mmCIF file of the N, C-alpha and C atoms, coordinates in Angstrom:
data_MODEL
# 
_entry.id   MODEL 
# 
loop_
_atom_site.group_PDB 
_atom_site.id 
_atom_site.type_symbol 
_atom_site.label_atom_id 
_atom_site.label_alt_id 
_atom_site.label_comp_id 
_atom_site.label_asym_id 
_atom_site.label_entity_id 
_atom_site.label_seq_id 
_atom_site.pdbx_PDB_ins_code 
_atom_site.Cartn_x 
_atom_site.Cartn_y 
_atom_site.Cartn_z 
_atom_site.occupancy 
_atom_site.B_iso_or_equiv 
_atom_site.pdbx_formal_charge 
_atom_site.auth_seq_id 
_atom_site.auth_comp_id 
_atom_site.auth_asym_id 
_atom_site.auth_atom_id 
_atom_site.pdbx_PDB_model_num 
ATOM 1   N N  . UNK A 1 1  ? -74.069 146.450 67.889 1.00 0.00 ? 1  UNK A N  1 
ATOM 2   C CA . UNK A 1 1  ? -74.499 144.885 68.516 1.00 0.00 ? 1  UNK A CA 1 
ATOM 3   C C  . UNK A 1 1  ? -75.450 145.481 69.623 1.00 0.00 ? 1  UNK A C  1 
ATOM 4   N N  . UNK A 1 2  ? -74.745 146.239 70.362 1.00 0.00 ? 2  UNK A N  1 
ATOM 5   C CA . UNK A 1 2  ? -75.353 146.744 71.582 1.00 0.00 ? 2  UNK A CA 1 
ATOM 6   C C  . UNK A 1 2  ? -76.601 147.081 71.258 1.00 0.00 ? 2  UNK A C  1 
ATOM 7   N N  . UNK A 1 3  ? -76.419 147.699 70.007 1.00 0.00 ? 3  UNK A N  1 
ATOM 8   C CA . UNK A 1 3  ? -78.198 148.768 70.133 1.00 0.00 ? 3  UNK A CA 1 
ATOM 9   C C  . UNK A 1 3  ? -79.255 147.540 70.005 1.00 0.00 ? 3  UNK A C  1 
ATOM 10  N N  . UNK A 1 4  ? -79.119 146.439 68.635 1.00 0.00 ? 4  UNK A N  1 
ATOM 11  C CA . UNK A 1 4  ? -80.057 145.775 68.022 1.00 0.00 ? 4  UNK A CA 1 
ATOM 12  C C  . UNK A 1 4  ? -79.933 144.638 69.517 1.00 0.00 ? 4  UNK A C  1 
ATOM 13  N N  . UNK A 1 5  ? -78.919 144.021 70.541 1.00 0.00 ? 5  UNK A N  1 
ATOM 14  C CA . UNK A 1 5  ? -79.207 143.343 71.394 1.00 0.00 ? 5  UNK A CA 1 
ATOM 15  C C  . UNK A 1 5  ? -80.814 144.171 72.510 1.00 0.00 ? 5  UNK A C  1 
ATOM 16  N N  . UNK A 1 6  ? -80.592 145.456 72.757 1.00 0.00 ? 6  UNK A N  1 
ATOM 17  C CA . UNK A 1 6  ? -81.254 146.235 73.233 1.00 0.00 ? 6  UNK A CA 1 
ATOM 18  C C  . UNK A 1 6  ? -82.699 146.027 72.432 1.00 0.00 ? 6  UNK A C  1 
ATOM 19  N N  . UNK A 1 7  ? -82.711 146.169 71.537 1.00 0.00 ? 7  UNK A N  1 
ATOM 20  C CA . UNK A 1 7  ? -84.365 146.006 70.645 1.00 0.00 ? 7  UNK A CA 1 
ATOM 21  C C  . UNK A 1 7  ? -84.318 144.665 70.537 1.00 0.00 ? 7  UNK A C  1 
ATOM 22  N N  . UNK A 1 8  ? -84.111 143.664 70.221 1.00 0.00 ? 8  UNK A N  1 
ATOM 23  C CA . UNK A 1 8  ? -84.611 142.053 69.528 1.00 0.00 ? 8  UNK A CA 1 
ATOM 24  C C  . UNK A 1 8  ? -84.246 141.336 70.743 1.00 0.00 ? 8  UNK A C  1 
ATOM 25  N N  . UNK A 1 9  ? -83.647 141.454 71.281 1.00 0.00 ? 9  UNK A N  1 
ATOM 26  C CA . UNK A 1 9  ? -83.666 140.308 72.855 1.00 0.00 ? 9  UNK A CA 1 
ATOM 27  C C  . UNK A 1 9  ? -84.573 140.739 73.720 1.00 0.00 ? 9  UNK A C  1 
ATOM 28  N N  . UNK A 1 10 ? -85.583 139.228 73.773 1.00 0.00 ? 10 UNK A N  1 
ATOM 29  C CA . UNK A 1 10 ? -86.300 139.416 74.804 1.00 0.00 ? 10 UNK A CA 1 
ATOM 30  C C  . UNK A 1 10 ? -86.378 139.882 76.563 1.00 0.00 ? 10 UNK A C  1 
ATOM 31  N N  . UNK A 1 11 ? -87.032 140.026 77.094 1.00 0.00 ? 11 UNK A N  1 
ATOM 32  C CA . UNK A 1 11 ? -86.514 140.907 78.003 1.00 0.00 ? 11 UNK A CA 1 
ATOM 33  C C  . UNK A 1 11 ? -86.312 140.228 79.291 1.00 0.00 ? 11 UNK A C  1 
ATOM 34  N N  . UNK A 1 12 ? -86.541 138.459 79.278 1.00 0.00 ? 12 UNK A N  1 
ATOM 35  C CA . UNK A 1 12 ? -85.807 137.393 79.949 1.00 0.00 ? 12 UNK A CA 1 
ATOM 36  C C  . UNK A 1 12 ? -84.487 137.414 79.797 1.00 0.00 ? 12 UNK A C  1 
ATOM 37  N N  . UNK A 1 13 ? -83.521 137.734 79.099 1.00 0.00 ? 13 UNK A N  1 
ATOM 38  C CA . UNK A 1 13 ? -82.244 137.496 79.060 1.00 0.00 ? 13 UNK A CA 1 
ATOM 39  C C  . UNK A 1 13 ? -81.225 138.906 79.005 1.00 0.00 ? 13 UNK A C  1 
ATOM 40  N N  . UNK A 1 14 ? -82.078 139.907 79.155 1.00 0.00 ? 14 UNK A N  1 
ATOM 41  C CA . UNK A 1 14 ? -81.288 141.032 79.414 1.00 0.00 ? 14 UNK A CA 1 
ATOM 42  C C  . UNK A 1 14 ? -80.542 141.536 80.657 1.00 0.00 ? 14 UNK A C  1 
ATOM 43  N N  . UNK A 1 15 ? -81.771 140.949 81.618 1.00 0.00 ? 15 UNK A N  1 
ATOM 44  C CA . UNK A 1 15 ? -81.459 141.210 82.872 1.00 0.00 ? 15 UNK A CA 1 
ATOM 45  C C  . UNK A 1 15 ? -81.587 142.519 83.881 1.00 0.00 ? 15 UNK A C  1 
ATOM 46  N N  . UNK A 1 16 ? -82.251 142.842 82.473 1.00 0.00 ? 16 UNK A N  1 
ATOM 47  C CA . UNK A 1 16 ? -82.657 144.335 82.900 1.00 0.00 ? 16 UNK A CA 1 
ATOM 48  C C  . UNK A 1 16 ? -84.340 144.523 83.304 1.00 0.00 ? 16 UNK A C  1 
ATOM 49  N N  . UNK A 1 17 ? -84.834 145.607 83.550 1.00 0.00 ? 17 UNK A N  1 
ATOM 50  C CA . UNK A 1 17 ? -86.203 145.798 83.331 1.00 0.00 ? 17 UNK A CA 1 
ATOM 51  C C  . UNK A 1 17 ? -86.729 146.285 82.385 1.00 0.00 ? 17 UNK A C  1 
ATOM 52  N N  . UNK A 1 18 ? -87.898 145.486 82.173 1.00 0.00 ? 18 UNK A N  1 
ATOM 53  C CA . UNK A 1 18 ? -88.166 145.312 80.968 1.00 0.00 ? 18 UNK A CA 1 
ATOM 54  C C  . UNK A 1 18 ? -88.846 146.549 80.250 1.00 0.00 ? 18 UNK A C  1 
ATOM 55  N N  . UNK A 1 19 ? -88.314 146.209 78.342 1.00 0.00 ? 19 UNK A N  1 
ATOM 56  C CA . UNK A 1 19 ? -88.457 147.215 77.658 1.00 0.00 ? 19 UNK A CA 1 
ATOM 57  C C  . UNK A 1 19 ? -89.726 147.314 76.673 1.00 0.00 ? 19 UNK A C  1 
ATOM 58  N N  . UNK A 1 20 ? -91.109 147.769 76.611 1.00 0.00 ? 20 UNK A N  1 
ATOM 59  C CA . UNK A 1 20 ? -91.889 147.449 76.112 1.00 0.00 ? 20 UNK A CA 1 
ATOM 60  C C  . UNK A 1 20 ? -92.025 147.448 74.535 1.00 0.00 ? 20 UNK A C  1 
ATOM 61  N N  . UNK A 1 21 ? -92.676 147.144 73.913 1.00 0.00 ? 21 UNK A N  1 
ATOM 62  C CA . UNK A 1 21 ? -92.493 147.661 72.456 1.00 0.00 ? 21 UNK A CA 1 
ATOM 63  C C  . UNK A 1 21 ? -92.480 148.995 71.687 1.00 0.00 ? 21 UNK A C  1 
ATOM 64  N N  . UNK A 1 22 ? -93.625 150.109 72.785 1.00 0.00 ? 22 UNK A N  1 
ATOM 65  C CA . UNK A 1 22 ? -93.405 151.737 72.287 1.00 0.00 ? 22 UNK A CA 1 
ATOM 66  C C  . UNK A 1 22 ? -92.160 151.830 72.827 1.00 0.00 ? 22 UNK A C  1 
ATOM 67  N N  . UNK A 1 23 ? -91.446 151.935 73.284 1.00 0.00 ? 23 UNK A N  1 
ATOM 68  C CA . UNK A 1 23 ? -89.766 152.447 73.515 1.00 0.00 ? 23 UNK A CA 1 
ATOM 69  C C  . UNK A 1 23 ? -89.059 152.121 72.989 1.00 0.00 ? 23 UNK A C  1 
ATOM 70  N N  . UNK A 1 24 ? -89.058 150.663 72.004 1.00 0.00 ? 24 UNK A N  1 
ATOM 71  C CA . UNK A 1 24 ? -88.184 149.898 71.433 1.00 0.00 ? 24 UNK A CA 1 
ATOM 72  C C  . UNK A 1 24 ? -88.513 150.954 70.045 1.00 0.00 ? 24 UNK A C  1 
ATOM 73  N N  . UNK A 1 25 ? -89.773 151.493 69.075 1.00 0.00 ? 25 UNK A N  1 
ATOM 74  C CA . UNK A 1 25 ? -90.042 151.893 68.189 1.00 0.00 ? 25 UNK A CA 1 
ATOM 75  C C  . UNK A 1 25 ? -89.543 153.639 67.990 1.00 0.00 ? 25 UNK A C  1 
ATOM 76  N N  . UNK A 1 26 ? -89.632 153.190 69.900 1.00 0.00 ? 26 UNK A N  1 
ATOM 77  C CA . UNK A 1 26 ? -89.131 154.895 69.354 1.00 0.00 ? 26 UNK A CA 1 
ATOM 78  C C  . UNK A 1 26 ? -88.298 154.993 69.342 1.00 0.00 ? 26 UNK A C  1 
ATOM 79  N N  . UNK A 1 27 ? -87.014 154.129 70.082 1.00 0.00 ? 27 UNK A N  1 
ATOM 80  C CA . UNK A 1 27 ? -85.913 154.240 70.040 1.00 0.00 ? 27 UNK A CA 1 
ATOM 81  C C  . UNK A 1 27 ? -84.849 154.038 68.436 1.00 0.00 ? 27 UNK A C  1 
ATOM 82  N N  . UNK A 1 28 ? -85.708 153.325 67.437 1.00 0.00 ? 28 UNK A N  1 
ATOM 83  C CA . UNK A 1 28 ? -85.826 152.488 66.118 1.00 0.00 ? 28 UNK A CA 1 
ATOM 84  C C  . UNK A 1 28 ? -85.771 154.062 65.259 1.00 0.00 ? 28 UNK A C  1 
ATOM 85  N N  . UNK A 1 29 ? -86.986 154.701 65.202 1.00 0.00 ? 29 UNK A N  1 
ATOM 86  C CA . UNK A 1 29 ? -87.429 155.876 65.204 1.00 0.00 ? 29 UNK A CA 1 
ATOM 87  C C  . UNK A 1 29 ? -86.201 156.716 65.171 1.00 0.00 ? 29 UNK A C  1 
ATOM 88  N N  . UNK A 1 30 ? -85.630 157.588 66.597 1.00 0.00 ? 30 UNK A N  1 
ATOM 89  C CA . UNK A 1 30 ? -84.714 158.104 67.133 1.00 0.00 ? 30 UNK A CA 1 
ATOM 90  C C  . UNK A 1 30 ? -83.579 157.864 66.342 1.00 0.00 ? 30 UNK A C  1 
ATOM 91  N N  . UNK A 1 31 ? -82.705 156.499 65.997 1.00 0.00 ? 31 UNK A N  1 
ATOM 92  C CA . UNK A 1 31 ? -81.775 156.675 65.568 1.00 0.00 ? 31 UNK A CA 1 
ATOM 93  C C  . UNK A 1 31 ? -81.575 156.402 64.009 1.00 0.00 ? 31 UNK A C  1 
ATOM 94  N N  . UNK A 1 32 ? -82.757 156.396 63.400 1.00 0.00 ? 32 UNK A N  1 
ATOM 95  C CA . UNK A 1 32 ? -82.975 156.235 62.024 1.00 0.00 ? 32 UNK A CA 1 
ATOM 96  C C  . UNK A 1 32 ? -83.162 157.244 61.140 1.00 0.00 ? 32 UNK A C  1 
ATOM 97  N N  . UNK A 1 33 ? -84.001 158.126 62.010 1.00 0.00 ? 33 UNK A N  1 
ATOM 98  C CA . UNK A 1 33 ? -84.309 159.567 61.107 1.00 0.00 ? 33 UNK A CA 1 
ATOM 99  C C  . UNK A 1 33 ? -82.689 160.451 60.836 1.00 0.00 ? 33 UNK A C  1 
ATOM 100 N N  . UNK A 1 34 ? -81.760 160.570 61.767 1.00 0.00 ? 34 UNK A N  1 
ATOM 101 C CA . UNK A 1 34 ? -80.383 160.998 61.927 1.00 0.00 ? 34 UNK A CA 1 
ATOM 102 C C  . UNK A 1 34 ? -79.519 160.073 60.604 1.00 0.00 ? 34 UNK A C  1 
ATOM 103 N N  . UNK A 1 35 ? -79.686 158.841 61.016 1.00 0.00 ? 35 UNK A N  1 
ATOM 104 C CA . UNK A 1 35 ? -78.665 158.204 60.094 1.00 0.00 ? 35 UNK A CA 1 
ATOM 105 C C  . UNK A 1 35 ? -79.167 158.253 58.660 1.00 0.00 ? 35 UNK A C  1 
ATOM 106 N N  . UNK A 1 36 ? -80.805 158.263 58.316 1.00 0.00 ? 36 UNK A N  1 
ATOM 107 C CA . UNK A 1 36 ? -81.047 158.990 56.868 1.00 0.00 ? 36 UNK A CA 1 
ATOM 108 C C  . UNK A 1 36 ? -80.056 160.244 55.988 1.00 0.00 ? 36 UNK A C  1 
ATOM 109 N N  . UNK A 1 37 ? -80.192 160.861 57.034 1.00 0.00 ? 37 UNK A N  1 
ATOM 110 C CA . UNK A 1 37 ? -79.936 162.641 57.128 1.00 0.00 ? 37 UNK A CA 1 
ATOM 111 C C  . UNK A 1 37 ? -78.506 162.614 57.050 1.00 0.00 ? 37 UNK A C  1 
ATOM 112 N N  . UNK A 1 38 ? -77.281 161.479 57.714 1.00 0.00 ? 38 UNK A N  1 
ATOM 113 C CA . UNK A 1 38 ? -76.126 161.462 57.762 1.00 0.00 ? 38 UNK A CA 1 
ATOM 114 C C  . UNK A 1 38 ? -75.799 160.553 56.662 1.00 0.00 ? 38 UNK A C  1 
ATOM 115 N N  . UNK A 1 39 ? -76.034 159.783 56.167 1.00 0.00 ? 39 UNK A N  1 
ATOM 116 C CA . UNK A 1 39 ? -76.063 159.211 54.542 1.00 0.00 ? 39 UNK A CA 1 
ATOM 117 C C  . UNK A 1 39 ? -76.404 159.670 53.577 1.00 0.00 ? 39 UNK A C  1 
ATOM 118 N N  . UNK A 1 40 ? -77.421 160.588 53.555 1.00 0.00 ? 40 UNK A N  1 
ATOM 119 C CA . UNK A 1 40 ? -77.835 161.355 52.121 1.00 0.00 ? 40 UNK A CA 1 
ATOM 120 C C  . UNK A 1 40 ? -76.604 162.496 52.345 1.00 0.00 ? 40 UNK A C  1 
ATOM 121 N N  . UNK A 1 41 ? -76.185 162.932 53.352 1.00 0.00 ? 41 UNK A N  1 
ATOM 122 C CA . UNK A 1 41 ? -75.071 163.479 53.733 1.00 0.00 ? 41 UNK A CA 1 
ATOM 123 C C  . UNK A 1 41 ? -73.842 163.561 52.868 1.00 0.00 ? 41 UNK A C  1 
ATOM 124 N N  . UNK A 1 42 ? -73.475 162.232 52.886 1.00 0.00 ? 42 UNK A N  1 
ATOM 125 C CA . UNK A 1 42 ? -72.260 161.574 52.715 1.00 0.00 ? 42 UNK A CA 1 
ATOM 126 C C  . UNK A 1 42 ? -72.096 161.596 51.106 1.00 0.00 ? 42 UNK A C  1 
ATOM 127 N N  . UNK A 1 43 ? -73.197 160.829 51.017 1.00 0.00 ? 43 UNK A N  1 
ATOM 128 C CA . UNK A 1 43 ? -73.625 160.606 49.454 1.00 0.00 ? 43 UNK A CA 1 
ATOM 129 C C  . UNK A 1 43 ? -73.327 161.547 48.852 1.00 0.00 ? 43 UNK A C  1 
ATOM 130 N N  . UNK A 1 44 ? -74.345 162.548 49.053 1.00 0.00 ? 44 UNK A N  1 
ATOM 131 C CA . UNK A 1 44 ? -74.469 163.694 48.144 1.00 0.00 ? 44 UNK A CA 1 
ATOM 132 C C  . UNK A 1 44 ? -73.617 164.460 48.087 1.00 0.00 ? 44 UNK A C  1 
ATOM 133 N N  . UNK A 1 45 ? -72.913 164.365 48.714 1.00 0.00 ? 45 UNK A N  1 
ATOM 134 C CA . UNK A 1 45 ? -71.580 165.607 48.935 1.00 0.00 ? 45 UNK A CA 1 
ATOM 135 C C  . UNK A 1 45 ? -70.473 165.725 48.161 1.00 0.00 ? 45 UNK A C  1 
ATOM 136 N N  . UNK A 1 46 ? -70.570 166.842 47.497 1.00 0.00 ? 46 UNK A N  1 
ATOM 137 C CA . UNK A 1 46 ? -69.478 167.210 46.012 1.00 0.00 ? 46 UNK A CA 1 
ATOM 138 C C  . UNK A 1 46 ? -67.925 166.990 46.320 1.00 0.00 ? 46 UNK A C  1 
ATOM 139 N N  . UNK A 1 47 ? -67.659 167.006 47.487 1.00 0.00 ? 47 UNK A N  1 
ATOM 140 C CA . UNK A 1 47 ? -66.211 167.085 48.013 1.00 0.00 ? 47 UNK A CA 1 
ATOM 141 C C  . UNK A 1 47 ? -65.693 165.668 49.407 1.00 0.00 ? 47 UNK A C  1 
ATOM 142 N N  . UNK A 1 48 ? -64.897 165.367 49.112 1.00 0.00 ? 48 UNK A N  1 
ATOM 143 C CA . UNK A 1 48 ? -64.172 164.325 49.954 1.00 0.00 ? 48 UNK A CA 1 
ATOM 144 C C  . UNK A 1 48 ? -64.276 164.679 51.462 1.00 0.00 ? 48 UNK A C  1 
ATOM 145 N N  . UNK A 1 49 ? -64.884 164.066 52.617 1.00 0.00 ? 49 UNK A N  1 
ATOM 146 C CA . UNK A 1 49 ? -65.248 164.646 53.402 1.00 0.00 ? 49 UNK A CA 1 
ATOM 147 C C  . UNK A 1 49 ? -64.142 163.976 54.202 1.00 0.00 ? 49 UNK A C  1 
ATOM 148 N N  . UNK A 1 50 ? -63.272 162.726 54.082 1.00 0.00 ? 50 UNK A N  1 
ATOM 149 C CA . UNK A 1 50 ? -62.798 162.151 55.245 1.00 0.00 ? 50 UNK A CA 1 
ATOM 150 C C  . UNK A 1 50 ? -61.027 162.258 54.206 1.00 0.00 ? 50 UNK A C  1 
ATOM 151 N N  . UNK A 1 51 ? -60.617 163.342 54.178 1.00 0.00 ? 51 UNK A N  1 
ATOM 152 C CA . UNK A 1 51 ? -59.229 163.755 53.451 1.00 0.00 ? 51 UNK A CA 1 
ATOM 153 C C  . UNK A 1 51 ? -58.128 162.862 54.055 1.00 0.00 ? 51 UNK A C  1 
ATOM 154 N N  . UNK A 1 52 ? -58.043 162.868 55.359 1.00 0.00 ? 52 UNK A N  1 
ATOM 155 C CA . UNK A 1 52 ? -56.915 161.663 55.857 1.00 0.00 ? 52 UNK A CA 1 
ATOM 156 C C  . UNK A 1 52 ? -56.715 159.714 55.023 1.00 0.00 ? 52 UNK A C  1 
ATOM 157 N N  . UNK A 1 53 ? -58.479 159.650 55.086 1.00 0.00 ? 53 UNK A N  1 
ATOM 158 C CA . UNK A 1 53 ? -58.787 158.499 54.377 1.00 0.00 ? 53 UNK A CA 1 
ATOM 159 C C  . UNK A 1 53 ? -58.516 158.187 52.985 1.00 0.00 ? 53 UNK A C  1 
ATOM 160 N N  . UNK A 1 54 ? -58.568 159.593 52.434 1.00 0.00 ? 54 UNK A N  1 
ATOM 161 C CA . UNK A 1 54 ? -58.123 159.248 50.823 1.00 0.00 ? 54 UNK A CA 1 
ATOM 162 C C  . UNK A 1 54 ? -56.742 159.346 50.410 1.00 0.00 ? 54 UNK A C  1 
ATOM 163 N N  . UNK A 1 55 ? -56.081 160.160 51.819 1.00 0.00 ? 55 UNK A N  1 
ATOM 164 C CA . UNK A 1 55 ? -54.603 160.705 51.348 1.00 0.00 ? 55 UNK A CA 1 
ATOM 165 C C  . UNK A 1 55 ? -53.614 159.604 52.346 1.00 0.00 ? 55 UNK A C  1 
ATOM 166 N N  . UNK A 1 56 ? -53.723 159.662 53.366 1.00 0.00 ? 56 UNK A N  1 
ATOM 167 C CA . UNK A 1 56 ? -52.738 159.313 54.591 1.00 0.00 ? 56 UNK A CA 1 
ATOM 168 C C  . UNK A 1 56 ? -52.639 157.741 54.452 1.00 0.00 ? 56 UNK A C  1 
ATOM 169 N N  . UNK A 1 57 ? -54.140 157.283 54.946 1.00 0.00 ? 57 UNK A N  1 
ATOM 170 C CA . UNK A 1 57 ? -54.198 155.283 55.461 1.00 0.00 ? 57 UNK A CA 1 
ATOM 171 C C  . UNK A 1 57 ? -53.825 154.941 54.091 1.00 0.00 ? 57 UNK A C  1 
ATOM 172 N N  . UNK A 1 58 ? -54.092 155.125 52.682 1.00 0.00 ? 58 UNK A N  1 
ATOM 173 C CA . UNK A 1 58 ? -54.084 154.164 51.464 1.00 0.00 ? 58 UNK A CA 1 
ATOM 174 C C  . UNK A 1 58 ? -54.913 153.431 51.276 1.00 0.00 ? 58 UNK A C  1 
ATOM 175 N N  . UNK A 1 59 ? -55.235 153.168 50.550 1.00 0.00 ? 59 UNK A N  1 
ATOM 176 C CA . UNK A 1 59 ? -56.444 152.063 49.596 1.00 0.00 ? 59 UNK A CA 1 
ATOM 177 C C  . UNK A 1 59 ? -56.652 151.507 49.610 1.00 0.00 ? 59 UNK A C  1 
ATOM 178 N N  . UNK A 1 60 ? -57.477 150.638 50.274 1.00 0.00 ? 60 UNK A N  1 
ATOM 179 C CA . UNK A 1 60 ? -57.671 149.033 50.488 1.00 0.00 ? 60 UNK A CA 1 
ATOM 180 C C  . UNK A 1 60 ? -58.317 148.253 49.242 1.00 0.00 ? 60 UNK A C  1 
ATOM 181 N N  . UNK A 1 61 ? -59.499 149.283 48.840 1.00 0.00 ? 61 UNK A N  1 
ATOM 182 C CA . UNK A 1 61 ? -59.707 148.125 47.133 1.00 0.00 ? 61 UNK A CA 1 
ATOM 183 C C  . UNK A 1 61 ? -59.214 149.606 46.149 1.00 0.00 ? 61 UNK A C  1 
ATOM 184 N N  . UNK A 1 62 ? -59.036 149.574 44.352 1.00 0.00 ? 62 UNK A N  1 
ATOM 185 C CA . UNK A 1 62 ? -58.316 150.251 43.962 1.00 0.00 ? 62 UNK A CA 1 
ATOM 186 C C  . UNK A 1 62 ? -59.598 150.686 43.392 1.00 0.00 ? 62 UNK A C  1 
ATOM 187 N N  . UNK A 1 63 ? -60.305 151.529 44.101 1.00 0.00 ? 63 UNK A N  1 
ATOM 188 C CA . UNK A 1 63 ? -61.406 152.688 43.278 1.00 0.00 ? 63 UNK A CA 1 
ATOM 189 C C  . UNK A 1 63 ? -60.705 153.834 43.821 1.00 0.00 ? 63 UNK A C  1 
ATOM 190 N N  . UNK A 1 64 ? -62.036 154.975 43.161 1.00 0.00 ? 64 UNK A N  1 
ATOM 191 C CA . UNK A 1 64 ? -61.469 156.125 43.505 1.00 0.00 ? 64 UNK A CA 1 
ATOM 192 C C  . UNK A 1 64 ? -62.233 156.466 45.190 1.00 0.00 ? 64 UNK A C  1 
ATOM 193 N N  . UNK A 1 65 ? -61.181 157.354 45.854 1.00 0.00 ? 65 UNK A N  1 
ATOM 194 C CA . UNK A 1 65 ? -61.615 158.254 47.074 1.00 0.00 ? 65 UNK A CA 1 
ATOM 195 C C  . UNK A 1 65 ? -63.179 158.344 47.055 1.00 0.00 ? 65 UNK A C  1 
ATOM 196 N N  . UNK A 1 66 ? -63.634 159.384 45.798 1.00 0.00 ? 66 UNK A N  1 
ATOM 197 C CA . UNK A 1 66 ? -64.500 159.740 45.785 1.00 0.00 ? 66 UNK A CA 1 
ATOM 198 C C  . UNK A 1 66 ? -65.739 158.515 45.717 1.00 0.00 ? 66 UNK A C  1 
ATOM 199 N N  . UNK A 1 67 ? -65.332 157.753 45.185 1.00 0.00 ? 67 UNK A N  1 
ATOM 200 C CA . UNK A 1 67 ? -66.932 156.576 44.466 1.00 0.00 ? 67 UNK A CA 1 
ATOM 201 C C  . UNK A 1 67 ? -66.872 156.008 45.626 1.00 0.00 ? 67 UNK A C  1 
ATOM 202 N N  . UNK A 1 68 ? -65.877 155.595 46.569 1.00 0.00 ? 68 UNK A N  1 
ATOM 203 C CA . UNK A 1 68 ? -65.634 154.919 47.673 1.00 0.00 ? 68 UNK A CA 1 
ATOM 204 C C  . UNK A 1 68 ? -66.547 155.531 48.888 1.00 0.00 ? 68 UNK A C  1 
ATOM 205 N N  . UNK A 1 69 ? -66.546 156.917 48.324 1.00 0.00 ? 69 UNK A N  1 
ATOM 206 C CA . UNK A 1 69 ? -67.331 157.370 49.596 1.00 0.00 ? 69 UNK A CA 1 
ATOM 207 C C  . UNK A 1 69 ? -68.840 157.705 49.192 1.00 0.00 ? 69 UNK A C  1 
ATOM 208 N N  . UNK A 1 70 ? -69.039 157.961 47.727 1.00 0.00 ? 70 UNK A N  1 
ATOM 209 C CA . UNK A 1 70 ? -70.519 157.735 47.461 1.00 0.00 ? 70 UNK A CA 1 
ATOM 210 C C  . UNK A 1 70 ? -71.130 156.406 48.288 1.00 0.00 ? 70 UNK A C  1 
ATOM 211 N N  . UNK A 1 71 ? -70.374 155.595 47.840 1.00 0.00 ? 71 UNK A N  1 
ATOM 212 C CA . UNK A 1 71 ? -70.948 154.004 47.727 1.00 0.00 ? 71 UNK A CA 1 
ATOM 213 C C  . UNK A 1 71 ? -71.459 153.973 50.009 1.00 0.00 ? 71 UNK A C  1 
ATOM 214 N N  . UNK A 1 72 ? -70.150 154.469 50.194 1.00 0.00 ? 72 UNK A N  1 
ATOM 215 C CA . UNK A 1 72 ? -70.430 154.421 51.409 1.00 0.00 ? 72 UNK A CA 1 
ATOM 216 C C  . UNK A 1 72 ? -71.593 154.756 52.555 1.00 0.00 ? 72 UNK A C  1 
ATOM 217 N N  . UNK A 1 73 ? -71.931 156.258 51.615 1.00 0.00 ? 73 UNK A N  1 
ATOM 218 C CA . UNK A 1 73 ? -73.121 157.253 51.713 1.00 0.00 ? 73 UNK A CA 1 
ATOM 219 C C  . UNK A 1 73 ? -74.235 156.424 51.438 1.00 0.00 ? 73 UNK A C  1 
ATOM 220 N N  . UNK A 1 74 ? -74.449 155.789 50.040 1.00 0.00 ? 74 UNK A N  1 
ATOM 221 C CA . UNK A 1 74 ? -75.297 155.115 50.202 1.00 0.00 ? 74 UNK A CA 1 
ATOM 222 C C  . UNK A 1 74 ? -75.608 153.914 51.042 1.00 0.00 ? 74 UNK A C  1 
ATOM 223 N N  . UNK A 1 75 ? -74.827 153.218 51.641 1.00 0.00 ? 75 UNK A N  1 
ATOM 224 C CA . UNK A 1 75 ? -74.612 152.236 52.487 1.00 0.00 ? 75 UNK A CA 1 
ATOM 225 C C  . UNK A 1 75 ? -75.267 152.743 54.133 1.00 0.00 ? 75 UNK A C  1 
ATOM 226 N N  . UNK A 1 76 ? -74.948 153.867 54.311 1.00 0.00 ? 76 UNK A N  1 
ATOM 227 C CA . UNK A 1 76 ? -75.196 153.801 55.344 1.00 0.00 ? 76 UNK A CA 1 
ATOM 228 C C  . UNK A 1 76 ? -77.192 154.841 55.374 1.00 0.00 ? 76 UNK A C  1 
ATOM 229 N N  . UNK A 1 77 ? -76.931 155.343 54.106 1.00 0.00 ? 77 UNK A N  1 
ATOM 230 C CA . UNK A 1 77 ? -78.400 155.898 53.962 1.00 0.00 ? 77 UNK A CA 1 
ATOM 231 C C  . UNK A 1 77 ? -79.576 154.935 53.572 1.00 0.00 ? 77 UNK A C  1 
ATOM 232 N N  . UNK A 1 78 ? -79.433 153.836 53.259 1.00 0.00 ? 78 UNK A N  1 
ATOM 233 C CA . UNK A 1 78 ? -80.202 153.085 52.762 1.00 0.00 ? 78 UNK A CA 1 
ATOM 234 C C  . UNK A 1 78 ? -80.048 151.512 54.052 1.00 0.00 ? 78 UNK A C  1 
ATOM 235 N N  . UNK A 1 79 ? -79.122 151.971 54.996 1.00 0.00 ? 79 UNK A N  1 
ATOM 236 C CA . UNK A 1 79 ? -78.989 150.339 55.807 1.00 0.00 ? 79 UNK A CA 1 
ATOM 237 C C  . UNK A 1 79 ? -80.146 150.815 57.268 1.00 0.00 ? 79 UNK A C  1 
ATOM 238 N N  . UNK A 1 80 ? -79.728 149.391 57.905 1.00 0.00 ? 80 UNK A N  1 
ATOM 239 C CA . UNK A 1 80 ? -80.856 150.143 59.125 1.00 0.00 ? 80 UNK A CA 1 
ATOM 240 C C  . UNK A 1 80 ? -80.318 150.326 59.961 1.00 0.00 ? 80 UNK A C  1 
ATOM 241 N N  . UNK A 1 81 ? -80.372 151.114 61.580 1.00 0.00 ? 81 UNK A N  1 
ATOM 242 C CA . UNK A 1 81 ? -80.043 151.686 62.145 1.00 0.00 ? 81 UNK A CA 1 
ATOM 243 C C  . UNK A 1 81 ? -79.195 150.553 62.902 1.00 0.00 ? 81 UNK A C  1 
ATOM 244 N N  . UNK A 1 82 ? -77.880 151.171 63.173 1.00 0.00 ? 82 UNK A N  1 
ATOM 245 C CA . UNK A 1 82 ? -76.496 150.656 63.980 1.00 0.00 ? 82 UNK A CA 1 
ATOM 246 C C  . UNK A 1 82 ? -76.818 149.539 64.470 1.00 0.00 ? 82 UNK A C  1 
# 
């Protein structure tokens, strides 16, 4: 929420020094590229990356941990920056 507040909210509401459109676009690209890489790594991984989530925490939905990881990776891979 704080990231999008900085990107989207007009300067008159931030109370900070005005942030131009150029720095906003650079920040979006700086966040977007690593997020794509992390999402691709999670989605394409052949092993469970979060073992404590699959064994200790229990399952909120009746799906396999690997399927859950694949779905989470795809959402992270294709979603906009945080």
